[in-house]
C-alpha positions in Angstrom: 183.0 151.9 -193.1 180.4 152.6 -195.6 177.9 149.9 -195.6 174.9 149.4 -197.5 172.6 147.9 -195.2 169.4 146.2 -196.1 166.3 147.8 -196.1 165.2 145.4 -193.0 168.2 145.9 -191.3 167.8 149.8 -191.2 164.1 149.4 -190.0 165.2 147.3 -187.3 167.8 150.0 -186.1 165.0 152.5 -186.4 162.1 150.6 -184.5 164.7 149.8 -181.5 165.9 153.6 -181.5 162.4 154.9 -181.7 161.6 152.7 -178.5 164.5 154.0 -176.7 166.5 150.7 -177.2 170.2 150.4 -177.7 170.7 147.9 -180.5 173.8 146.8 -182.5 174.7 144.5 -185.2 177.1 141.8 -183.9 179.5 138.7 -184.7 179.9 137.3 -188.1 178.1 140.0 -190.0 180.3 142.6 -188.7 183.4 140.5 -189.5 182.4 139.9 -192.9 181.9 143.4 -193.4 185.1 144.2 -192.4 186.6 141.6 -194.5 184.7 143.3 -197.7 182.1 140.4 -197.8 178.4 140.3 -198.1 176.9 138.8 -194.8 174.5 136.0 -195.0 173.1 136.6 -191.9 172.4 139.8 -190.0 172.5 139.3 -186.1 171.4 141.9 -183.6 172.3 142.4 -179.6 170.2 144.7 -177.6 169.9 146.0 -174.0 166.2 145.3 -174.4 164.7 142.3 -172.5 163.0 139.4 -174.8 159.5 140.4 -173.8 160.3 144.2 -174.5 161.5 143.2 -178.1 158.5 140.9 -178.6 156.3 144.1 -177.6 158.1 146.3 -179.8 157.8 144.5 -183.0 154.4 143.1 -182.5 152.8 146.6 -182.0 154.4 147.6 -185.2 152.7 144.4 -186.6 155.4 142.1 -187.4 155.5 138.5 -186.6 158.1 137.6 -183.8 159.1 133.9 -183.0 160.5 133.1 -179.5 163.2 131.1 -181.2 165.7 131.1 -177.8 163.9 132.8 -175.7 165.3 131.2 -172.8 168.7 132.6 -173.8 167.4 135.8 -174.7 166.8 135.3 -178.5 163.9 136.1 -180.6 163.5 136.3 -184.2 161.4 139.0 -186.1 160.1 138.3 -189.4 160.4 141.0 -191.8 160.0 141.1 -195.8 160.0 137.1 -195.5 163.7 137.1 -193.8 164.2 136.1 -190.2 166.2 138.3 -188.1 167.7 137.2 -184.5 167.6 139.9 -182.0 169.5 138.8 -178.6 169.5 140.6 -175.1 173.0 141.3 -173.9 174.0 138.7 -171.7 176.8 137.1 -169.3 176.9 133.2 -169.6 177.1 131.2 -166.4 179.0 128.2 -165.9 179.5 125.4 -169.0 178.9 122.1 -167.2 177.9 120.4 -170.2 180.7 121.6 -172.3 178.2 123.3 -174.7 175.5 125.2 -173.1 175.7 127.9 -170.2 173.9 126.7 -167.1 172.5 130.0 -166.8 172.1 133.2 -168.7 172.1 136.6 -167.0 170.9 139.7 -169.2 173.0 143.0 -168.9 172.9 146.6 -169.7 176.4 146.3 -171.1 177.3 145.5 -174.7 180.9 145.3 -173.4 180.1 142.2 -171.0 177.9 140.8 -173.8 180.9 140.8 -176.4 183.0 139.7 -173.6 181.7 136.0 -173.3 182.0 135.4 -177.2 184.6 133.0 -178.8 187.1 134.9 -180.6 188.1 138.5 -181.3 187.1 138.9 -184.9 183.5 137.7 -183.8 183.6 140.2 -180.4 182.7 143.4 -182.6 179.5 145.4 -182.4 178.4 148.2 -184.8 175.4 150.5 -185.1 175.1 153.7 -187.4 175.1 156.1 -184.4 177.8 154.9 -182.2 180.2 153.2 -184.8 182.2 150.6 -183.8 182.6 148.8 -180.3 185.5 146.7 -180.3 186.9 146.4 -176.9 189.1 143.3 -177.6 191.0 144.2 -180.9 189.0 142.6 -183.0 189.5 144.8 -186.1 192.9 144.7 -185.5 193.2 140.7 -185.5 191.4 140.9 -188.6 193.7 143.5 -190.5 196.4 140.8 -189.0 194.9 138.0 -190.3 195.1 136.6 -186.6 192.6 134.1 -184.9 192.5 134.9 -181.2 190.1 133.9 -178.4 188.2 136.8 -176.4 190.0 136.5 -172.9 191.8 133.4 -171.8 192.2 130.4 -174.5 191.7 128.0 -171.6 188.3 129.7 -170.4 186.8 129.7 -173.7 187.6 126.5 -174.8 186.7 125.1 -171.5 183.3 126.3 -172.2 182.9 124.8 -175.4 185.5 122.6 -176.6 184.2 122.8 -180.2 185.7 126.2 -180.2 188.8 124.6 -180.7 187.8 123.2 -184.1 186.0 126.4 -184.8 189.5 128.5 -184.4 191.1 126.1 -187.1 188.1 126.4 -189.3 188.1 130.1 -189.1 192.2 129.8 -190.1 191.1 127.5 -192.6 188.3 129.4 -194.3 189.9 132.9 -193.9 193.7 131.7 -194.3 194.6 133.5 -190.9 197.1 132.2 -188.5 196.1 131.3 -184.8 198.2 133.6 -182.3 200.4 131.4 -179.8 198.1 131.6 -176.5 195.0 130.2 -178.6 197.2 127.3 -180.2 198.7 126.6 -176.8 195.0 126.2 -175.4 194.1 124.0 -178.0 197.2 121.5 -177.2 196.3 121.5 -173.5 192.5 120.6 -173.9 192.6 118.8 -177.4 191.5 115.5 -175.4 188.4 117.3 -174.8 187.1 117.3 -178.1 185.9 113.7 -177.7 183.3 114.9 -175.6 181.6 117.0 -178.6 178.9 115.0 -180.5 180.1 113.6 -183.8 177.7 115.6 -185.8 178.9 119.0 -184.7 182.6 117.9 -185.4 181.7 116.9 -189.0 180.2 120.0 -189.5 183.0 122.0 -188.6 185.6 119.4 -190.0 183.9 119.4 -193.4 184.4 123.3 -193.6 188.2 123.0 -192.9 188.5 120.3 -195.6 186.7 122.4 -198.3 188.5 125.5 -197.6 192.2 126.0 -197.3 192.4 122.7 -196.0 196.2 122.6 -196.0 196.4 125.2 -193.4 193.8 123.6 -191.4 195.1 120.1 -191.4 198.7 121.3 -190.5 197.0 122.9 -187.4 194.7 120.0 -186.6 198.2 117.6 -186.9 200.4 120.4 -184.8 197.7 120.8 -182.1 197.4 117.4 -181.6 193.5 117.8 -182.3 193.4 115.5 -185.2 194.5 112.3 -183.3 191.5 112.7 -180.9 189.0 113.2 -183.9 190.4 110.4 -185.9 192.9 108.2 -183.6 193.4 105.7 -186.5 195.0 108.6 -189.0 198.6 108.0 -189.2 200.5 109.7 -192.1 199.1 112.4 -193.5 200.4 113.7 -197.0 200.0 117.8 -196.3 200.9 118.4 -200.2 197.7 116.6 -201.1 195.7 118.9 -199.6 197.4 121.7 -201.7 196.9 119.9 -205.0 193.6 118.5 -204.3 190.3 119.8 -205.5 188.2 121.6 -202.6 186.0 118.3 -202.5 184.7 117.0 -199.0 184.9 113.1 -200.3 188.3 113.6 -202.1 190.0 115.3 -199.2 188.8 112.6 -196.8 189.9 110.1 -199.0 193.2 111.9 -198.8 193.2 112.0 -194.9 192.2 108.2 -194.6 194.5 106.9 -197.2 196.9 105.3 -194.9 193.9 104.0 -192.9 191.9 103.0 -196.1 191.3 99.2 -195.0 189.7 101.0 -191.8 188.1 103.7 -193.7 184.1 102.4 -193.3 184.4 102.0 -189.7 185.9 105.2 -189.2 183.6 107.2 -191.5 180.5 105.2 -189.5 182.1 106.1 -186.2 182.1 109.9 -187.1 178.6 109.5 -188.2 179.1 110.5 -191.9 176.0 109.9 -194.0 175.8 107.0 -196.2 176.6 108.6 -199.5 179.7 110.0 -198.2 180.9 106.8 -196.9 180.1 105.0 -200.3 181.8 107.9 -202.3 184.9 107.9 -199.9 185.6 104.2 -199.5 185.2 103.9 -203.5 188.0 106.4 -204.1 190.0 104.4 -201.7 189.1 101.0 -203.3 190.6 102.0 -206.4 193.0 104.6 -205.3 196.2 102.3 -206.2 194.6 100.4 -208.8 197.1 99.7 -212.2 194.5 100.7 -215.0 196.4 99.3 -217.7 193.6 99.5 -220.7 190.5 101.4 -221.7 188.5 97.7 -221.4 189.7 98.0 -217.6 188.8 101.6 -217.0 185.4 101.0 -218.6 184.8 98.1 -216.1 185.7 100.4 -213.3 183.1 103.4 -214.7 180.5 100.6 -215.3 181.1 99.6 -211.5 180.9 103.0 -210.1 179.3 105.6 -212.2 180.6 108.6 -213.9 180.4 111.0 -210.6 182.4 108.7 -208.5 184.6 107.7 -211.5 185.6 111.4 -212.0 186.3 112.1 -208.2 188.4 108.8 -208.1 190.7 110.3 -211.0 190.8 113.7 -209.3 192.0 112.1 -206.3 194.7 110.2 -208.1 195.8 113.3 -209.7 196.2 115.1 -206.5 198.0 112.3 -205.2 200.3 112.0 -207.9 201.0 115.6 -208.1 201.8 115.7 -204.3 204.5 113.2 -204.8 205.7 115.1 -207.7 204.5 112.4 -210.0 203.9 114.3 -213.4 203.5 111.4 -215.5 200.9 109.7 -213.4 199.0 112.8 -212.6 198.8 113.5 -216.8 197.8 109.6 -217.1 194.8 110.2 -214.9 193.9 113.5 -216.5 193.5 111.2 -219.8 191.3 108.6 -217.8 189.0 111.6 -217.1 188.7 112.8 -220.5 187.8 109.3 -221.5 185.1 108.9 -218.8 183.6 112.2 -220.5 184.0 110.6 -223.7 182.3 107.5 -222.8 179.2 109.4 -221.5 179.1 111.8 -224.5 179.1 109.0 -226.7 176.9 106.5 -224.7 180.0 104.2 -225.0 178.5 101.0 -223.3 180.0 100.3 -219.7 176.9 98.3 -217.9 174.7 95.4 -218.5 171.6 97.8 -219.0 173.5 99.6 -221.8 173.5 95.9 -223.8 171.2 95.7 -226.8 169.9 92.7 -225.4 168.1 91.7 -222.3 166.9 88.9 -220.1 163.6 88.9 -221.4 165.0 88.4 -224.7 167.1 85.5 -223.5 164.2 84.0 -222.0 162.4 84.0 -225.6 165.2 82.4 -226.9 164.7 79.3 -224.7 167.0 80.2 -221.7 165.7 79.1 -218.6 165.1 81.9 -215.9 168.1 82.0 -213.1 171.4 82.3 -212.8 172.3 81.4 -216.5 170.8 84.3 -217.7 173.0 86.3 -215.7 176.2 84.4 -216.6 175.3 85.2 -220.5 174.9 88.9 -219.8 177.8 89.3 -218.0 180.0 87.5 -220.8 178.1 89.4 -223.4 179.4 92.7 -221.4 182.8 91.3 -221.2 182.9 91.3 -225.0 181.2 94.6 -225.6 183.8 96.0 -222.9 186.6 94.7 -225.1 184.9 95.5 -228.7 182.0 98.1 -228.2 180.9 97.5 -232.0 179.8 94.3 -230.9 176.9 95.9 -229.1 174.2 95.2 -231.9 171.2 92.7 -231.4 172.1 90.6 -234.2 175.7 90.1 -233.5 175.0 89.4 -229.4 172.3 86.8 -230.7 175.1 85.5 -233.2 177.7 85.1 -230.1 175.1 83.2 -228.1 174.3 80.9 -230.8 178.1 80.3 -232.3 179.6 79.8 -228.6 176.7 77.5 -227.8 175.7 79.7 -224.7 172.1 78.6 -224.6 
């Protein structure tokens, strides 16, 4: 494997070796390198104790931060980048289903790798020794397989979120999940309910925005989905093949059959208000019969450009999933018209009227509901005929129709 390590990574290897410390890159960065990707993070593991790591790098003039010293992790700041270095460890029992009760340090890289979640993340590498891969992670990467390191039941009992992570990796990497790992998820699926909603939606979001047809199929087949969103009934799997990789659009597809309860479902999952508003807006207008440009402009005026485009991307994907090509094309035309509306500044909201409440007051209309009614009426007329949107014409309408 030819790897162009950053200079900072080379420096860490060099400093550790100078001080007689065994040191490996480990986990996701090695997986990414094998997959031909550029790692986002470079994580190290070592036989050196945390205090020794701190001494080694502070003596070289580097800032060291004890980010997780209780679990053997310190961070070294090199060239404005933080690099985590963690002592080889063996984890004790996970009473809370997330963190080990105790952590014991070890001198064995193999024992450290043994505690990790999946074989594809249980590979270590350094330039002198090469790969340390006692659980066949490279073979699983080459064969595109997600497999737990050791028994699936043990790994998922330690942290139930790993079940969702297995599906997330399968979705992101377009891998399959091997049988024992699948069976472990099926058996322990109810335990996902013990995991915080914030952790769940973080993983869930990555499933939705990658190869979600793979991910959603696995969530359904393992029974995990019903323990995350029990209100979900039928799911149109083809939708996740045809839809854009947008979290809001795909959440709307997931909740389509539960649209009347979507707000409460998303709230219970602790999604942010922006996401809730976007998804519920899509679902509100998902099945509207939009039979005129006037009606389309009304919708655009109510929900804005970005939500309107997401709405019709959703409708296109749903139509294509059901092989309704005519409906898909009609919704594509709607998107083109939305773009035209904003490119040409075609009026779709009251704030675009060439008359406002202050001018109506000057015409003798008293402040209050009447001003709102008149502006709404004028907006209706302008939506039907945008050429009416000039001040003189709007005043003529007010006077002619005796709206004052």
